[in-house]
C-alpha positions as CSV (number, residue, x, y, z in Angstrom):
1,M,0.0,0.0,0.0
2,T,1.5,3.3,-1.1
3,L,0.2,6.4,0.6
4,D,1.8,9.8,1.3
5,L,1.0,12.0,4.3
6,D,-1.8,13.8,2.6
7,A,-3.5,10.6,1.5
8,I,-3.3,9.2,5.1
9,I,-4.8,12.3,6.6
10,A,-7.6,12.3,4.0
11,L,-8.6,8.8,5.2
12,R,-10.0,10.3,8.4
13,S,-12.7,12.2,6.5
14,Q,-14.2,9.1,4.9
15,D,-17.7,8.4,6.0
16,T,-17.3,4.8,7.0
17,P,-19.8,2.7,9.2
18,E,-17.2,2.7,12.0
19,R,-16.9,6.5,11.9
20,Q,-20.7,6.8,11.8
21,A,-20.8,4.7,15.0
22,A,-18.3,7.0,16.6
23,H,-20.5,10.0,15.7
24,R,-23.5,8.4,17.3
25,R,-21.6,8.0,20.5
26,D,-20.5,11.6,20.4
27,A,-24.1,12.7,19.8
28,T,-25.2,11.3,23.2
29,D,-22.0,12.3,25.1
30,P,-23.0,14.4,28.2
31,L,-19.6,16.1,28.2
32,A,-19.6,17.0,24.5
33,E,-20.4,20.7,25.3
34,F,-17.1,21.1,27.0
35,R,-15.0,20.5,23.9
36,G,-15.8,24.1,22.8
37,A,-14.3,25.4,26.1
38,F,-10.8,24.5,24.8
39,S,-8.6,25.9,22.0
40,L,-7.7,22.9,19.8
41,P,-5.7,23.0,16.6
42,G,-7.8,22.4,13.5
43,G,-7.2,19.3,11.5
44,E,-5.5,17.5,14.3
45,I,-6.4,14.8,16.8
46,Y,-4.8,15.6,20.2
47,L,-4.2,12.6,22.4
48,D,-1.4,13.9,24.5
49,G,-3.4,15.5,27.4
50,N,-1.6,13.1,29.8
51,S,1.6,15.1,29.0
52,L,0.3,18.6,28.3
53,G,-3.4,19.5,28.5
54,A,-5.1,21.7,25.9
55,M,-5.5,25.4,26.6
56,P,-8.9,26.6,27.9
57,A,-10.3,29.1,25.4
58,S,-10.7,31.7,28.0
59,V,-7.1,31.9,29.0
60,T,-6.1,34.5,26.4
61,G,-8.7,37.0,27.8
62,A,-7.8,36.2,31.5
63,M,-4.1,36.7,30.8
64,T,-4.6,39.9,28.9
65,K,-6.7,41.3,31.7
66,A,-4.1,40.4,34.3
67,L,-1.3,41.9,32.3
68,N,-3.1,45.1,31.2
69,E,-5.1,45.8,34.4
70,G,-3.2,43.9,37.0
71,W,0.5,44.3,36.2
72,A,0.5,47.4,33.9
73,Q,-2.1,49.4,35.8
74,D,-2.4,48.3,39.4
75,L,1.2,47.1,39.7
76,I,2.1,46.2,43.3
77,R,-1.4,46.9,44.6
78,S,-2.5,43.7,42.9
79,W,-0.9,41.6,45.5
80,N,-3.6,42.6,47.9
81,G,-6.3,44.0,45.5
82,R,-6.4,41.0,43.2
83,G,-5.5,38.3,45.8
84,W,-2.2,37.4,44.2
85,H,-0.4,36.7,47.4
86,M,-3.0,34.1,48.5
87,L,-3.1,32.2,45.2
88,P,-1.2,29.1,46.5
89,V,-4.0,28.7,49.1
90,T,-7.0,29.7,47.2
91,V,-6.1,27.6,44.1
92,G,-5.1,24.8,46.5
93,D,-8.6,24.9,48.0
94,R,-10.2,24.6,44.6
95,L,-8.0,21.7,43.7
96,A,-8.8,20.0,47.0
97,R,-12.4,19.5,45.9
98,L,-11.2,17.3,43.0
99,M,-9.0,15.0,45.2
100,G,-11.2,14.3,48.2
101,A,-9.3,16.8,50.4
102,K,-10.5,19.6,52.6
103,A,-9.8,23.3,52.4
104,G,-6.5,24.0,54.0
105,E,-5.0,20.6,53.1
106,V,-3.7,21.5,49.6
107,L,-1.1,24.1,48.5
108,A,-0.6,25.0,44.9
109,A,3.1,25.9,44.5
110,D,6.4,25.0,43.0
111,S,7.0,21.8,40.9
112,T,6.0,18.2,41.6
113,S,9.7,17.3,42.3
114,V,10.2,20.2,44.7
115,N,6.9,19.3,46.5
116,L,7.9,15.6,46.7
117,Y,11.1,16.6,48.4
118,K,9.2,18.7,50.9
119,V,6.7,16.1,51.9
120,F,9.2,13.2,51.8
121,C,11.6,15.0,54.2
122,A,8.6,15.8,56.4
123,A,7.4,12.2,56.4
124,M,10.8,10.8,57.1
125,R,11.3,13.0,60.1
126,M,7.9,11.9,61.4
127,R,9.2,8.3,61.3
128,K,12.6,8.6,63.0
129,G,14.2,5.3,63.8
130,R,12.9,3.6,60.7
131,G,15.2,3.3,57.7
132,S,13.3,1.7,54.8
133,V,11.8,3.7,51.9
134,I,9.7,2.0,49.2
135,S,8.9,3.2,45.7
136,E,8.5,1.5,42.4
137,R,11.0,0.5,39.7
138,N,8.9,2.0,36.9
139,N,7.8,5.1,38.7
140,F,8.3,8.4,36.9
141,P,12.1,8.8,37.2
142,S,12.1,12.2,38.8
143,D,10.2,10.8,41.8
144,V,12.9,8.2,42.4
145,H,15.6,10.7,41.7
146,I,14.2,13.0,44.4
147,L,14.1,10.1,46.9
148,Q,17.6,9.1,46.0
149,G,18.9,12.6,46.4
150,A,17.2,13.2,49.7
151,I,18.5,9.8,51.1
152,A,22.0,10.6,49.9
153,N,22.1,14.1,51.3
154,V,19.7,14.2,54.3
155,F,18.9,10.6,55.4
156,P,22.0,8.6,54.6
157,E,21.0,5.9,57.0
158,A,17.9,5.0,54.9
159,T,17.7,2.5,52.1
160,L,15.5,2.6,49.0
161,K,13.6,-0.5,47.8
162,L,11.8,-0.6,44.5
163,A,8.7,-2.6,43.9
164,G,7.2,-3.7,40.6
165,D,4.0,-2.4,38.9
166,D,1.6,-4.6,40.9
167,D,0.3,-3.8,44.3
168,A,1.4,-7.2,45.7
169,S,5.1,-6.4,45.0
170,V,4.7,-3.3,47.2
171,L,3.0,-5.1,50.0
172,A,5.7,-7.7,50.0
173,L,8.4,-5.1,50.8
174,I,6.5,-3.5,53.7
175,D,7.9,-4.4,57.2
176,A,8.4,-3.0,60.6
177,D,11.3,-0.9,59.4
178,T,9.3,0.8,56.6
179,A,9.2,4.6,57.1
180,V,7.8,6.0,53.9
181,I,6.2,4.6,50.8
182,C,6.0,6.8,47.6
183,L,4.0,5.5,44.7
184,S,2.3,6.9,41.6
185,H,-1.5,6.3,41.6
186,V,-1.4,5.8,37.8
187,N,1.7,4.5,36.2
188,Y,3.0,7.0,33.6
189,R,4.1,4.2,31.2
190,T,1.3,1.7,31.2
191,G,-1.6,3.5,32.7
192,R,-2.0,0.9,35.4
193,L,-4.1,2.2,38.4
194,R,-3.2,1.2,41.9
195,D,-5.6,0.4,44.7
196,M,-5.0,3.5,46.8
197,K,-7.2,2.5,49.7
198,A,-5.8,-1.0,50.1
199,V,-2.1,0.0,49.8
200,T,-2.5,2.9,52.2
201,K,-4.1,0.6,54.8
202,A,-1.2,-1.8,54.5
203,A,1.3,1.0,55.0
204,H,-0.6,2.2,58.1
205,D,-0.9,-1.3,59.5
206,A,2.9,-1.4,59.5
207,G,3.2,2.1,61.0
208,A,4.5,3.7,57.8
209,L,3.4,6.9,56.0
210,I,2.5,7.0,52.3
211,I,2.9,9.6,49.6
212,W,0.8,9.4,46.4
213,D,1.8,11.0,43.2
214,L,-1.4,12.0,41.3
215,A,0.2,13.5,38.2
216,H,-1.7,11.0,36.0
217,S,-4.8,10.9,38.0
218,L,-6.1,14.3,39.0
219,G,-8.6,15.6,36.4
220,A,-9.0,12.2,34.8
221,L,-10.7,10.1,37.5
222,P,-12.2,10.6,40.9
223,V,-9.7,10.7,43.7
224,D,-10.6,10.5,47.4
225,L,-7.4,11.1,49.5
226,N,-9.2,11.4,52.8
227,G,-11.5,8.5,52.0
228,A,-8.3,6.4,51.6
229,N,-6.8,8.0,54.7
230,A,-3.7,9.1,52.7
231,D,-1.0,11.0,54.5
232,F,0.6,13.1,51.7
233,A,0.2,13.6,48.0
234,V,1.8,15.6,45.2
235,G,1.0,16.2,41.5
236,C,1.2,18.6,38.6
237,S,-1.5,20.6,37.0
238,Y,-0.5,20.8,33.4
239,K,-1.7,17.4,32.3
240,Y,-5.3,16.5,32.7
241,M,-5.8,19.7,34.7
242,N,-5.0,21.8,31.6
243,G,-3.1,24.4,33.6
244,G,-0.5,25.0,30.9
245,P,3.3,24.7,30.7
246,G,4.8,26.1,33.8
247,A,1.6,25.7,35.8
248,P,2.1,25.4,39.6
249,A,2.2,21.9,41.0
250,W,0.5,21.1,44.4
251,L,1.0,19.2,47.6
252,F,-1.5,17.6,50.0
253,V,-0.9,17.2,53.7
254,A,-3.6,15.5,55.7
255,E,-5.0,17.8,58.4
256,R,-4.0,15.3,61.1
257,H,-0.4,15.8,60.2
258,L,-0.2,19.5,59.8
259,A,1.0,20.3,63.3
260,E,3.8,17.7,63.2
261,A,4.9,17.9,59.5
262,Q,7.6,20.5,58.8
263,S,8.9,21.6,55.4
264,P,12.7,21.3,54.9
265,L,12.6,24.4,52.6
266,T,12.1,27.2,55.1
267,G,11.6,30.1,52.7
268,W,10.1,33.4,53.8
269,Q,6.6,32.7,52.4
270,G,6.3,29.8,54.8
271,H,6.9,32.0,57.8
272,A,4.1,32.5,60.3
273,A,4.3,36.3,59.6
274,P,6.2,36.7,56.3
275,F,5.8,40.5,56.2
276,A,7.1,40.9,59.7
277,F,10.5,40.2,58.2
278,D,11.7,38.4,61.3
279,I,15.2,37.1,60.8
280,D,14.4,33.9,62.7
281,F,12.2,31.4,61.0
282,K,8.9,30.4,62.6
283,P,6.7,28.2,60.4
284,A,3.1,28.9,59.7
285,A,0.7,26.7,61.6
286,S,-1.3,26.0,58.4
287,I,-0.6,24.4,55.0
288,E,1.2,27.7,54.3
289,K,4.3,26.3,56.2
290,F,5.0,24.5,52.9
291,R,5.2,27.7,50.9
292,C,8.8,28.7,50.0
293,G,9.3,31.6,47.6
294,T,7.2,34.2,45.9
295,P,4.3,32.6,43.8
296,P,4.7,33.0,40.0
297,V,1.3,34.7,39.7
298,L,0.8,34.6,35.9
299,S,1.2,30.8,35.8
300,Y,-1.8,30.4,38.1
301,L,-4.2,32.1,35.8
302,P,-4.7,29.4,33.1
303,L,-5.2,26.8,35.8
304,M,-8.0,28.9,37.3
305,E,-9.7,29.1,33.9
306,S,-9.5,25.3,33.7
307,L,-10.8,24.9,37.2
308,D,-13.9,27.0,36.2
309,I,-14.6,24.3,33.6
310,F,-14.1,21.4,36.0
311,E,-16.4,23.1,38.5
312,R,-19.2,23.0,35.9
313,S,-18.7,19.3,35.1
314,S,-18.7,16.1,37.1
315,M,-15.8,13.8,37.9
316,S,-18.1,10.7,37.8
317,A,-19.1,11.7,34.2
318,I,-15.5,12.4,33.3
319,R,-14.5,8.9,34.6
320,D,-17.3,7.2,32.8
321,K,-16.3,8.8,29.5
322,S,-12.6,8.1,30.2
323,L,-13.3,4.4,30.6
324,A,-15.5,4.4,27.4
325,L,-12.8,6.2,25.4
326,T,-10.0,3.9,26.5
327,A,-12.0,0.8,26.0
328,Y,-13.0,1.9,22.5
329,F,-9.4,2.6,21.6
330,M,-8.3,-0.8,22.8
331,E,-11.1,-2.5,21.0
332,L,-10.1,-0.8,17.7
333,A,-6.4,-1.5,18.4
334,D,-7.1,-5.2,18.8
335,R,-9.0,-5.3,15.5
336,M,-6.8,-2.9,13.4
337,L,-3.4,-2.6,14.9
338,A,-2.4,-6.0,16.5
339,R,-1.6,-7.3,13.0
340,H,1.1,-4.7,12.7
341,G,2.8,-5.8,15.9
342,L,1.4,-3.1,18.1
343,T,0.6,-4.5,21.5
344,V,-1.7,-3.0,24.2
345,I,0.0,-3.1,27.6
346,T,-2.6,-1.1,29.5
347,P,-4.9,-3.1,31.8
348,R,-8.2,-4.0,30.3
349,E,-10.2,-4.0,33.6
350,N,-11.9,-0.7,34.3
351,G,-10.7,-0.6,37.9
352,E,-7.1,-1.1,36.9
353,R,-6.4,1.7,34.4
354,G,-6.3,5.4,34.4
355,S,-7.1,7.5,31.3
356,Q,-4.4,6.5,28.8
357,V,-3.6,3.5,26.6
358,A,-0.1,2.4,25.9
359,L,1.0,0.4,22.9
360,T,4.5,-1.2,22.4
361,H,6.5,-1.7,19.3
362,D,10.2,-2.1,18.7
363,D,10.1,0.9,16.4
364,G,7.8,3.0,18.5
365,W,9.8,6.2,18.1
366,Q,9.6,6.3,14.3
367,I,6.0,5.2,14.3
368,M,4.9,8.0,16.7
369,Q,6.8,10.6,14.7
370,A,5.1,9.5,11.5
371,L,1.7,9.5,13.3
372,I,2.3,13.0,14.5
373,A,3.2,14.1,11.0
374,C,-0.2,12.8,10.0
375,G,-1.9,15.0,12.5
376,V,-2.5,12.6,15.4
377,V,-0.5,13.7,18.4
378,G,0.5,11.2,21.1
379,D,3.9,10.7,22.6
380,F,6.7,8.2,23.1
381,R,8.3,6.8,26.2
382,A,11.6,4.9,26.0
383,P,12.3,2.2,25.2
384,D,9.2,1.2,23.0
385,I,6.0,2.8,24.3
386,L,3.5,4.8,22.3
387,R,1.2,6.7,24.7
388,F,-2.3,8.0,24.0
389,G,-3.9,10.1,26.7
390,F,-7.7,10.6,26.7
391,T,-8.9,13.9,28.2
392,P,-12.7,13.4,28.5
393,L,-13.6,17.1,28.5
394,Y,-12.4,17.6,25.0
395,T,-11.6,14.1,23.4
396,S,-14.3,12.7,21.2
397,F,-15.1,9.2,20.1
398,D,-14.5,10.4,16.5
399,D,-11.0,11.3,17.7
400,V,-10.5,7.8,18.9
401,W,-11.6,6.3,15.6
402,G,-9.6,8.7,13.6
403,A,-6.4,8.1,15.6
404,V,-6.6,4.3,15.2
405,A,-7.5,4.5,11.5
406,T,-4.6,6.9,10.9
407,L,-2.1,4.6,12.8
408,D,-3.4,1.6,10.8
409,A,-2.7,3.5,7.6
410,V,0.8,4.6,8.8
411,M,1.7,1.0,9.5
412,E,0.1,-0.4,6.3
413,S,1.9,2.2,4.1
414,G,5.3,1.7,5.8
415,I,5.8,5.5,5.7
416,W,7.2,5.4,9.3
417,R,10.3,3.7,7.9
418,E,11.4,6.9,6.1
419,P,14.7,8.2,7.6
420,R,13.2,11.6,8.6
421,F,11.1,9.9,11.3
422,A,14.1,8.3,12.9
423,E,15.6,11.6,13.9
424,R,15.6,11.9,17.7
425,K,14.4,15.1,19.4
426,L,15.2,16.6,22.7
427,V,11.7,16.3,24.1
428,T,9.8,13.1,23.5
């Protein structure tokens, strides 16, 4: 089969019975109205919201207003008049509603890695005398790197143990010496979903504390941190939360730990009275003790526009559609892509996956680059994983059909073998 890029792209416009079936599903989708709330490039299918979410359409206006009226006109008065100084707390409280947390338990600030360092050090100091730390071998590398660095520089007596992707491998490592367990709720490679409640209970039964990374969960599925009795959590807001590149991350500290937990980064914003300019540090009594430096105000604004959308929708409806989209993709992949050597590695059971589907192929990089050139945007994770993220607020069933049909044509045509698609890029 000989097809060029234009011919492959044109296949998506064919009115096939399969595409008609996708359209019928879109016609009854209760979340369909939200697609128009996002700015999406024309002629493309965007399935990379698990890496960078689409921009809410209202962001441009919100940013323009903040620049022209806030910065340019009100200048320094905006810290008080526009509530800029309290954004880490006010945005944190809005995020809390999406993760089963209470007001005052979530702080929106810094990056996920920085926040993990803060809560990990706090948790370790709450479990003095214990020396075992548990994470997972296939965790997002930065999480493990932060643990390794903190152990090397702050807790040299501790040892790090790495479990597999399954919950049983984590439970097998827990013992009376376990201090802290740090896991991703949804695996960034495979999309596997952990049983938060069961693993948290096992940690507590052994006297350990647990930190959950919700980077691939929040905004894609219901999360109930307090319902699971979680101790700490961290996550970003630029994936399913659509907060944009540079959006502030967040951290969660259960209310019962706020008095004891202390941040290792004692910056002036975490002081009990930052504008008293006291030279001796006294931590705030609230979640603000985990603040550090001045908040990057402009980076909060797109996230607040996205939160406006989430607050008009329903996480249960988002989860229902997420499961339907991912199941549909896997069904089509089995029928149309397996013959090309593309294998689904994401769990099939609804309760065991997040909102992405991962395929493997030895030539995954080249295939993904050819697919992107054909207007279907996913991403690649070494060594051989093609990832597709499904953001229910703006992903349609027609997108799913079009993506699989395009990938089928890419494989059938062999266009992915062209040398231009083998060129490696800095960001994958």
